[in-house]
Jmol script that loads the backbone (N, CA, C; Angstrom):
load data "model"
ATOM      1  N   MET A   1      78.396  63.122  60.648  1.00  0.00           N
ATOM      2  CA  MET A   1      79.766  62.696  60.429  1.00  0.00           C
ATOM      3  C   MET A   1      80.482  62.521  61.760  1.00  0.00           C
ATOM      4  N   GLN A   2      80.211  63.406  62.706  1.00  0.00           N
ATOM      5  CA  GLN A   2      80.857  63.333  64.014  1.00  0.00           C
ATOM      6  C   GLN A   2      80.475  62.038  64.731  1.00  0.00           C
ATOM      7  N   GLY A   3      79.201  61.622  64.596  1.00  0.00           N
ATOM      8  CA  GLY A   3      78.741  60.380  65.203  1.00  0.00           C
ATOM      9  C   GLY A   3      79.489  59.182  64.641  1.00  0.00           C
ATOM     10  N   PHE A   4      79.755  59.220  63.328  1.00  0.00           N
ATOM     11  CA  PHE A   4      80.491  58.133  62.699  1.00  0.00           C
ATOM     12  C   PHE A   4      81.913  58.048  63.249  1.00  0.00           C
ATOM     13  N   VAL A   5      82.541  59.209  63.447  1.00  0.00           N
ATOM     14  CA  VAL A   5      83.910  59.244  63.982  1.00  0.00           C
ATOM     15  C   VAL A   5      83.940  58.662  65.386  1.00  0.00           C
ATOM     16  N   ILE A   6      82.965  59.050  66.192  1.00  0.00           N
ATOM     17  CA  ILE A   6      82.899  58.529  67.561  1.00  0.00           C
ATOM     18  C   ILE A   6      82.683  57.022  67.535  1.00  0.00           C
ATOM     19  N   MET A   7      81.773  56.557  66.658  1.00  0.00           N
ATOM     20  CA  MET A   7      81.512  55.131  66.540  1.00  0.00           C
ATOM     21  C   MET A   7      82.770  54.388  66.104  1.00  0.00           C
ATOM     22  N   ALA A   8      83.525  54.963  65.159  1.00  0.00           N
ATOM     23  CA  ALA A   8      84.761  54.335  64.697  1.00  0.00           C
ATOM     24  C   ALA A   8      85.769  54.248  65.832  1.00  0.00           C
ATOM     25  N   GLU A   9      85.843  55.287  66.654  1.00  0.00           N
ATOM     26  CA  GLU A   9      86.765  55.268  67.787  1.00  0.00           C
ATOM     27  C   GLU A   9      86.366  54.197  68.794  1.00  0.00           C
ATOM     28  N   VAL A  10      85.062  54.083  69.050  1.00  0.00           N
ATOM     29  CA  VAL A  10      84.584  53.071  69.998  1.00  0.00           C
ATOM     30  C   VAL A  10      84.880  51.681  69.468  1.00  0.00           C
ATOM     31  N   VAL A  11      84.580  51.452  68.191  1.00  0.00           N
ATOM     32  CA  VAL A  11      84.836  50.150  67.582  1.00  0.00           C
ATOM     33  C   VAL A  11      86.333  49.853  67.596  1.00  0.00           C
ATOM     34  N   GLY A  12      87.122  50.868  67.263  1.00  0.00           N
ATOM     35  CA  GLY A  12      88.580  50.678  67.270  1.00  0.00           C
ATOM     36  C   GLY A  12      89.094  50.319  68.659  1.00  0.00           C
ATOM     37  N   ALA A  13      88.569  50.982  69.674  1.00  0.00           N
ATOM     38  CA  ALA A  13      88.985  50.689  71.048  1.00  0.00           C
ATOM     39  C   ALA A  13      88.588  49.270  71.443  1.00  0.00           C
ATOM     40  N   LYS A  14      87.381  48.874  71.077  1.00  0.00           N
ATOM     41  CA  LYS A  14      86.936  47.508  71.387  1.00  0.00           C
ATOM     42  C   LYS A  14      87.775  46.489  70.640  1.00  0.00           C
ATOM     43  N   TRP A  15      88.110  46.818  69.387  1.00  0.00           N
ATOM     44  CA  TRP A  15      88.933  45.928  68.556  1.00  0.00           C
ATOM     45  C   TRP A  15      90.277  45.676  69.231  1.00  0.00           C
ATOM     46  N   LYS A  16      90.916  46.747  69.677  1.00  0.00           N
ATOM     47  CA  LYS A  16      92.223  46.615  70.338  1.00  0.00           C
ATOM     48  C   LYS A  16      92.092  45.845  71.643  1.00  0.00           C
ATOM     49  N   ARG A  17      91.048  46.157  72.402  1.00  0.00           N
ATOM     50  CA  ARG A  17      90.894  45.529  73.711  1.00  0.00           C
ATOM     51  C   ARG A  17      90.606  44.038  73.577  1.00  0.00           C
ATOM     52  N   LEU A  18      89.784  43.661  72.615  1.00  0.00           N
ATOM     53  CA  LEU A  18      89.438  42.259  72.464  1.00  0.00           C
ATOM     54  C   LEU A  18      90.407  41.518  71.553  1.00  0.00           C
ATOM     55  N   GLY A  19      91.143  42.259  70.777  1.00  0.00           N
ATOM     56  CA  GLY A  19      92.213  41.663  69.979  1.00  0.00           C
ATOM     57  C   GLY A  19      91.781  40.889  68.758  1.00  0.00           C
ATOM     58  N   GLY A  20      91.502  41.574  67.666  1.00  0.00           N
ATOM     59  CA  GLY A  20      91.339  40.890  66.401  1.00  0.00           C
ATOM     60  C   GLY A  20      89.930  40.777  65.891  1.00  0.00           C
ATOM     61  N   SER A  21      89.719  39.742  65.064  1.00  0.00           N
ATOM     62  CA  SER A  21      88.468  39.600  64.320  1.00  0.00           C
ATOM     63  C   SER A  21      87.261  39.341  65.220  1.00  0.00           C
ATOM     64  N   HIS A  22      87.506  38.733  66.378  1.00  0.00           N
ATOM     65  CA  HIS A  22      86.387  38.496  67.298  1.00  0.00           C
ATOM     66  C   HIS A  22      85.823  39.812  67.822  1.00  0.00           C
ATOM     67  N   ALA A  23      86.682  40.814  67.882  1.00  0.00           N
ATOM     68  CA  ALA A  23      86.245  42.126  68.375  1.00  0.00           C
ATOM     69  C   ALA A  23      85.177  42.710  67.466  1.00  0.00           C
ATOM     70  N   PHE A  24      85.391  42.565  66.163  1.00  0.00           N
ATOM     71  CA  PHE A  24      84.425  43.126  65.225  1.00  0.00           C
ATOM     72  C   PHE A  24      83.059  42.462  65.371  1.00  0.00           C
ATOM     73  N   SER A  25      83.052  41.126  65.435  1.00  0.00           N
ATOM     74  CA  SER A  25      81.773  40.427  65.568  1.00  0.00           C
ATOM     75  C   SER A  25      81.128  40.755  66.914  1.00  0.00           C
ATOM     76  N   PHE A  26      81.932  40.955  67.948  1.00  0.00           N
ATOM     77  CA  PHE A  26      81.398  41.340  69.252  1.00  0.00           C
ATOM     78  C   PHE A  26      80.737  42.711  69.175  1.00  0.00           C
ATOM     79  N   CYS A  27      81.402  43.645  68.492  1.00  0.00           N
ATOM     80  CA  CYS A  27      80.858  44.999  68.356  1.00  0.00           C
ATOM     81  C   CYS A  27      79.561  44.988  67.579  1.00  0.00           C
ATOM     82  N   VAL A  28      79.550  44.229  66.500  1.00  0.00           N
ATOM     83  CA  VAL A  28      78.349  44.157  65.671  1.00  0.00           C
ATOM     84  C   VAL A  28      77.202  43.554  66.470  1.00  0.00           C
ATOM     85  N   ARG A  29      77.499  42.468  67.194  1.00  0.00           N
ATOM     86  CA  ARG A  29      76.471  41.812  67.993  1.00  0.00           C
ATOM     87  C   ARG A  29      75.959  42.757  69.088  1.00  0.00           C
ATOM     88  N   GLN A  30      76.883  43.460  69.728  1.00  0.00           N
ATOM     89  CA  GLN A  30      76.507  44.398  70.789  1.00  0.00           C
ATOM     90  C   GLN A  30      75.649  45.531  70.223  1.00  0.00           C
ATOM     91  N   ASP A  31      76.048  46.059  69.067  1.00  0.00           N
ATOM     92  CA  ASP A  31      75.269  47.117  68.426  1.00  0.00           C
ATOM     93  C   ASP A  31      73.888  46.602  68.025  1.00  0.00           C
ATOM     94  N   TYR A  32      73.842  45.357  67.515  1.00  0.00           N
ATOM     95  CA  TYR A  32      72.571  44.758  67.136  1.00  0.00           C
ATOM     96  C   TYR A  32      71.662  44.610  68.356  1.00  0.00           C
ATOM     97  N   GLU A  33      72.222  44.170  69.459  1.00  0.00           N
ATOM     98  CA  GLU A  33      71.436  44.001  70.685  1.00  0.00           C
ATOM     99  C   GLU A  33      70.908  45.344  71.184  1.00  0.00           C
ATOM    100  N   GLU A  34      71.707  46.390  71.051  1.00  0.00           N
ATOM    101  CA  GLU A  34      71.261  47.725  71.454  1.00  0.00           C
ATOM    102  C   GLU A  34      70.118  48.204  70.553  1.00  0.00           C
ATOM    103  N   LEU A  35      70.255  47.979  69.244  1.00  0.00           N
ATOM    104  CA  LEU A  35      69.185  48.341  68.309  1.00  0.00           C
ATOM    105  C   LEU A  35      67.906  47.556  68.610  1.00  0.00           C
ATOM    106  N   GLU A  36      68.068  46.279  68.900  1.00  0.00           N
ATOM    107  CA  GLU A  36      66.917  45.445  69.225  1.00  0.00           C
ATOM    108  C   GLU A  36      66.212  45.961  70.489  1.00  0.00           C
ATOM    109  N   LYS A  37      66.991  46.354  71.470  1.00  0.00           N
ATOM    110  CA  LYS A  37      66.444  46.912  72.709  1.00  0.00           C
ATOM    111  C   LYS A  37      65.675  48.203  72.418  1.00  0.00           C
ATOM    112  N   GLN A  38      66.250  49.076  71.599  1.00  0.00           N
ATOM    113  CA  GLN A  38      65.593  50.334  71.250  1.00  0.00           C
ATOM    114  C   GLN A  38      64.297  50.079  70.473  1.00  0.00           C
ATOM    115  N   LEU A  39      64.331  49.095  69.558  1.00  0.00           N
ATOM    116  CA  LEU A  39      63.121  48.758  68.793  1.00  0.00           C
ATOM    117  C   LEU A  39      62.021  48.259  69.715  1.00  0.00           C
ATOM    118  N   LYS A  40      62.373  47.434  70.683  1.00  0.00           N
ATOM    119  CA  LYS A  40      61.382  46.938  71.633  1.00  0.00           C
ATOM    120  C   LYS A  40      60.754  48.095  72.404  1.00  0.00           C
ATOM    121  N   GLU A  41      61.565  49.061  72.804  1.00  0.00           N
ATOM    122  CA  GLU A  41      61.047  50.229  73.524  1.00  0.00           C
ATOM    123  C   GLU A  41      60.103  51.041  72.639  1.00  0.00           C
ATOM    124  N   VAL A  42      60.489  51.221  71.380  1.00  0.00           N
ATOM    125  CA  VAL A  42      59.646  51.982  70.445  1.00  0.00           C
ATOM    126  C   VAL A  42      58.307  51.278  70.248  1.00  0.00           C
ATOM    127  N   PHE A  43      58.330  49.953  70.052  1.00  0.00           N
ATOM    128  CA  PHE A  43      57.085  49.220  69.845  1.00  0.00           C
ATOM    129  C   PHE A  43      56.224  49.228  71.106  1.00  0.00           C
ATOM    130  N   LYS A  44      56.868  49.205  72.270  1.00  0.00           N
ATOM    131  CA  LYS A  44      56.119  49.279  73.527  1.00  0.00           C
ATOM    132  C   LYS A  44      55.412  50.629  73.627  1.00  0.00           C
ATOM    133  N   GLU A  45      56.122  51.705  73.311  1.00  0.00           N
ATOM    134  CA  GLU A  45      55.521  53.046  73.316  1.00  0.00           C
ATOM    135  C   GLU A  45      54.391  53.124  72.286  1.00  0.00           C
ATOM    136  N   ARG A  46      54.616  52.546  71.123  1.00  0.00           N
ATOM    137  CA  ARG A  46      53.609  52.548  70.051  1.00  0.00           C
ATOM    138  C   ARG A  46      52.353  51.831  70.516  1.00  0.00           C
ATOM    139  N   SER A  47      52.518  50.688  71.161  1.00  0.00           N
ATOM    140  CA  SER A  47      51.364  49.941  71.659  1.00  0.00           C
ATOM    141  C   SER A  47      50.590  50.744  72.689  1.00  0.00           C
ATOM    142  N   THR A  48      51.310  51.426  73.570  1.00  0.00           N
ATOM    143  CA  THR A  48      50.664  52.260  74.579  1.00  0.00           C
ATOM    144  C   THR A  48      49.856  53.374  73.919  1.00  0.00           C
ATOM    145  N   ILE A  49      50.445  54.023  72.927  1.00  0.00           N
ATOM    146  CA  ILE A  49      49.760  55.104  72.215  1.00  0.00           C
ATOM    147  C   ILE A  49      48.518  54.574  71.502  1.00  0.00           C
ATOM    148  N   LEU A  50      48.641  53.421  70.845  1.00  0.00           N
ATOM    149  CA  LEU A  50      47.494  52.840  70.142  1.00  0.00           C
ATOM    150  C   LEU A  50      46.371  52.489  71.111  1.00  0.00           C
ATOM    151  N   ARG A  51      46.721  51.956  72.299  1.00  0.00           N
ATOM    152  CA  ARG A  51      45.700  51.653  73.304  1.00  0.00           C
ATOM    153  C   ARG A  51      44.987  52.928  73.743  1.00  0.00           C
ATOM    154  N   ARG A  52      45.758  53.994  73.959  1.00  0.00           N
ATOM    155  CA  ARG A  52      45.155  55.269  74.366  1.00  0.00           C
ATOM    156  C   ARG A  52      44.254  55.829  73.274  1.00  0.00           C
ATOM    157  N   LEU A  53      44.703  55.733  72.023  1.00  0.00           N
ATOM    158  CA  LEU A  53      43.897  56.219  70.906  1.00  0.00           C
ATOM    159  C   LEU A  53      42.597  55.425  70.775  1.00  0.00           C
ATOM    160  N   THR A  54      42.683  54.125  70.973  1.00  0.00           N
ATOM    161  CA  THR A  54      41.490  53.283  70.905  1.00  0.00           C
ATOM    162  C   THR A  54      40.509  53.676  71.998  1.00  0.00           C
ATOM    163  N   LYS A  55      41.039  53.884  73.198  1.00  0.00           N
ATOM    164  CA  LYS A  55      40.185  54.290  74.318  1.00  0.00           C
ATOM    165  C   LYS A  55      39.543  55.648  74.023  1.00  0.00           C
ATOM    166  N   THR A  56      40.336  56.581  73.531  1.00  0.00           N
ATOM    167  CA  THR A  56      39.827  57.914  73.194  1.00  0.00           C
ATOM    168  C   THR A  56      38.763  57.823  72.108  1.00  0.00           C
ATOM    169  N   SER A  57      38.992  56.978  71.119  1.00  0.00           N
ATOM    170  CA  SER A  57      38.037  56.807  70.026  1.00  0.00           C
ATOM    171  C   SER A  57      36.707  56.284  70.563  1.00  0.00           C
ATOM    172  N   ARG A  58      36.764  55.300  71.465  1.00  0.00           N
ATOM    173  CA  ARG A  58      35.537  54.766  72.062  1.00  0.00           C
ATOM    174  C   ARG A  58      34.820  55.847  72.863  1.00  0.00           C
ATOM    175  N   GLU A  59      35.593  56.637  73.600  1.00  0.00           N
ATOM    176  CA  GLU A  59      34.987  57.719  74.384  1.00  0.00           C
ATOM    177  C   GLU A  59      34.314  58.738  73.464  1.00  0.00           C
ATOM    178  N   LEU A  60      34.974  59.073  72.354  1.00  0.00           N
ATOM    179  CA  LEU A  60      34.377  60.006  71.389  1.00  0.00           C
ATOM    180  C   LEU A  60      33.096  59.442  70.788  1.00  0.00           C
ATOM    181  N   ASP A  61      33.095  58.158  70.478  1.00  0.00           N
ATOM    182  CA  ASP A  61      31.882  57.532  69.953  1.00  0.00           C
ATOM    183  C   ASP A  61      30.752  57.632  70.968  1.00  0.00           C
ATOM    184  N   GLY A  62      31.067  57.425  72.239  1.00  0.00           N
ATOM    185  CA  GLY A  62      30.061  57.555  73.292  1.00  0.00           C
ATOM    186  C   GLY A  62      29.527  58.977  73.389  1.00  0.00           C
ATOM    187  N   ILE A  63      30.415  59.944  73.281  1.00  0.00           N
ATOM    188  CA  ILE A  63      30.005  61.352  73.328  1.00  0.00           C
ATOM    189  C   ILE A  63      29.112  61.683  72.139  1.00  0.00           C
ATOM    190  N   LYS A  64      29.487  61.208  70.945  1.00  0.00           N
ATOM    191  CA  LYS A  64      28.660  61.443  69.748  1.00  0.00           C
ATOM    192  C   LYS A  64      27.266  60.852  69.935  1.00  0.00           C
ATOM    193  N   PHE A  65      27.217  59.630  70.467  1.00  0.00           N
ATOM    194  CA  PHE A  65      25.929  58.975  70.688  1.00  0.00           C
ATOM    195  C   PHE A  65      25.087  59.784  71.675  1.00  0.00           C
ATOM    196  N   ASN A  66      25.714  60.235  72.761  1.00  0.00           N
ATOM    197  CA  ASN A  66      24.986  61.027  73.755  1.00  0.00           C
ATOM    198  C   ASN A  66      24.476  62.343  73.161  1.00  0.00           C
ATOM    199  N   LEU A  67      25.292  62.990  72.341  1.00  0.00           N
ATOM    200  CA  LEU A  67      24.857  64.231  71.696  1.00  0.00           C
ATOM    201  C   LEU A  67      23.675  63.995  70.762  1.00  0.00           C
ATOM    202  N   GLN A  68      23.751  62.918  70.000  1.00  0.00           N
ATOM    203  CA  GLN A  68      22.653  62.599  69.088  1.00  0.00           C
ATOM    204  C   GLN A  68      21.376  62.316  69.879  1.00  0.00           C
ATOM    205  N   THR A  69      21.516  61.602  70.987  1.00  0.00           N
ATOM    206  CA  THR A  69      20.362  61.318  71.846  1.00  0.00           C
ATOM    207  C   THR A  69      19.759  62.615  72.373  1.00  0.00           C
ATOM    208  N   LEU A  70      20.620  63.537  72.813  1.00  0.00           N
ATOM    209  CA  LEU A  70      20.137  64.831  73.312  1.00  0.00           C
ATOM    210  C   LEU A  70      19.417  65.612  72.216  1.00  0.00           C
ATOM    211  N   LYS A  71      19.974  65.597  70.997  1.00  0.00           N
ATOM    212  CA  LYS A  71      19.329  66.291  69.880  1.00  0.00           C
ATOM    213  C   LYS A  71      17.948  65.695  69.600  1.00  0.00           C
ATOM    214  N   ASN A  72      17.889  64.366  69.602  1.00  0.00           N
ATOM    215  CA  ASN A  72      16.607  63.699  69.360  1.00  0.00           C
ATOM    216  C   ASN A  72      15.606  64.028  70.462  1.00  0.00           C
ATOM    217  N   ASP A  73      16.079  64.021  71.696  1.00  0.00           N
ATOM    218  CA  ASP A  73      15.202  64.370  72.824  1.00  0.00           C
ATOM    219  C   ASP A  73      14.706  65.805  72.698  1.00  0.00           C
ATOM    220  N   GLU A  74      15.589  66.701  72.265  1.00  0.00           N
ATOM    221  CA  GLU A  74      15.209  68.106  72.096  1.00  0.00           C
ATOM    222  C   GLU A  74      14.148  68.250  71.007  1.00  0.00           C
ATOM    223  N   LYS A  75      14.337  67.530  69.897  1.00  0.00           N
ATOM    224  CA  LYS A  75      13.345  67.572  68.816  1.00  0.00           C
ATOM    225  C   LYS A  75      12.001  67.047  69.312  1.00  0.00           C
ATOM    226  N   SER A  76      12.045  65.945  70.041  1.00  0.00           N
ATOM    227  CA  SER A  76      10.805  65.373  70.572  1.00  0.00           C
ATOM    228  C   SER A  76      10.120  66.352  71.518  1.00  0.00           C
ATOM    229  N   ALA A  77      10.894  66.982  72.374  1.00  0.00           N
ATOM    230  CA  ALA A  77      10.325  67.950  73.321  1.00  0.00           C
ATOM    231  C   ALA A  77       9.696  69.124  72.586  1.00  0.00           C
ATOM    232  N   LYS A  78      10.365  69.625  71.566  1.00  0.00           N
ATOM    233  CA  LYS A  78       9.817  70.748  70.785  1.00  0.00           C
ATOM    234  C   LYS A  78       8.513  70.342  70.105  1.00  0.00           C
ATOM    235  N   THR A  79       8.504  69.152  69.541  1.00  0.00           N
ATOM    236  CA  THR A  79       7.309  68.662  68.867  1.00  0.00           C
ATOM    237  C   THR A  79       6.149  68.552  69.856  1.00  0.00           C
ATOM    238  N   GLU A  80       6.414  68.021  71.036  1.00  0.00           N
ATOM    239  CA  GLU A  80       5.369  67.870  72.049  1.00  0.00           C
ATOM    240  C   GLU A  80       4.856  69.231  72.512  1.00  0.00           C
ATOM    241  N   VAL A  81       5.758  70.185  72.691  1.00  0.00           N
ATOM    242  CA  VAL A  81       5.347  71.530  73.099  1.00  0.00           C
ATOM    243  C   VAL A  81       4.464  72.153  72.023  1.00  0.00           C
ATOM    244  N   GLN A  82       4.844  71.988  70.756  1.00  0.00           N
ATOM    245  CA  GLN A  82       4.039  72.538  69.660  1.00  0.00           C
ATOM    246  C   GLN A  82       2.650  71.903  69.641  1.00  0.00           C
ATOM    247  N   ARG A  83       2.576  70.608  69.841  1.00  0.00           N
ATOM    248  CA  ARG A  83       1.278  69.920  69.869  1.00  0.00           C
ATOM    249  C   ARG A  83       0.420  70.449  71.023  1.00  0.00           C
ATOM    250  N   LEU A  84       1.050  70.604  72.184  1.00  0.00           N
ATOM    251  CA  LEU A  84       0.318  71.122  73.337  1.00  0.00           C
ATOM    252  C   LEU A  84      -0.194  72.538  73.086  1.00  0.00           C
ATOM    253  N   LEU A  85       0.639  73.359  72.447  1.00  0.00           N
ATOM    254  CA  LEU A  85       0.206  74.728  72.119  1.00  0.00           C
ATOM    255  C   LEU A  85      -0.961  74.707  71.144  1.00  0.00           C
ATOM    256  N   GLU A  86      -0.876  73.831  70.156  1.00  0.00           N
ATOM    257  CA  GLU A  86      -1.973  73.720  69.180  1.00  0.00           C
ATOM    258  C   GLU A  86      -3.265  73.259  69.844  1.00  0.00           C
ATOM    259  N   ILE A  87      -3.139  72.295  70.738  1.00  0.00           N
ATOM    260  CA  ILE A  87      -4.323  71.801  71.449  1.00  0.00           C
ATOM    261  C   ILE A  87      -4.916  72.904  72.312  1.00  0.00           C
ATOM    262  N   SER A  88      -4.041  73.633  73.003  1.00  0.00           N
ATOM    263  CA  SER A  88      -4.554  74.701  73.880  1.00  0.00           C
ATOM    264  C   SER A  88      -5.195  75.829  73.075  1.00  0.00           C
ATOM    265  N   GLN A  89      -4.690  76.102  71.888  1.00  0.00           N
ATOM    266  CA  GLN A  89      -5.264  77.146  71.046  1.00  0.00           C
ATOM    267  C   GLN A  89      -6.648  76.735  70.526  1.00  0.00           C
ATOM    268  N   LYS A  90      -6.798  75.432  70.252  1.00  0.00           N
ATOM    269  CA  LYS A  90      -8.077  74.927  69.754  1.00  0.00           C
ATOM    270  C   LYS A  90      -9.155  74.990  70.834  1.00  0.00           C
ATOM    271  N   GLN A  91      -8.729  74.853  72.071  1.00  0.00           N
ATOM    272  CA  GLN A  91      -9.709  74.857  73.163  1.00  0.00           C
ATOM    273  C   GLN A  91     -10.006  76.258  73.483  1.00  0.00           C
TER     274      GLN A  91
END
end "model"
wireframe off; spacefill off
backbone 0.3
color backbone group
């Protein structure tokens, strides 16, 4: 409610200073331009965040792939060691 009162005072002051109906359209246009500016900033921040998330997602996919490769290598190494042990036991 306090914000509305302040806004009304600002609009009223602009109305008096500019004198009449043109003041109202000026205030509305000015407020619209400020909102448009804020929206552009929000979308710019959003785009930055989305780019970072995409980069992070790609990095995570790379880490998952590397982990899977390591697991597969470990399984292969264990299998080879078991085969070598079996061969050595037979000899």
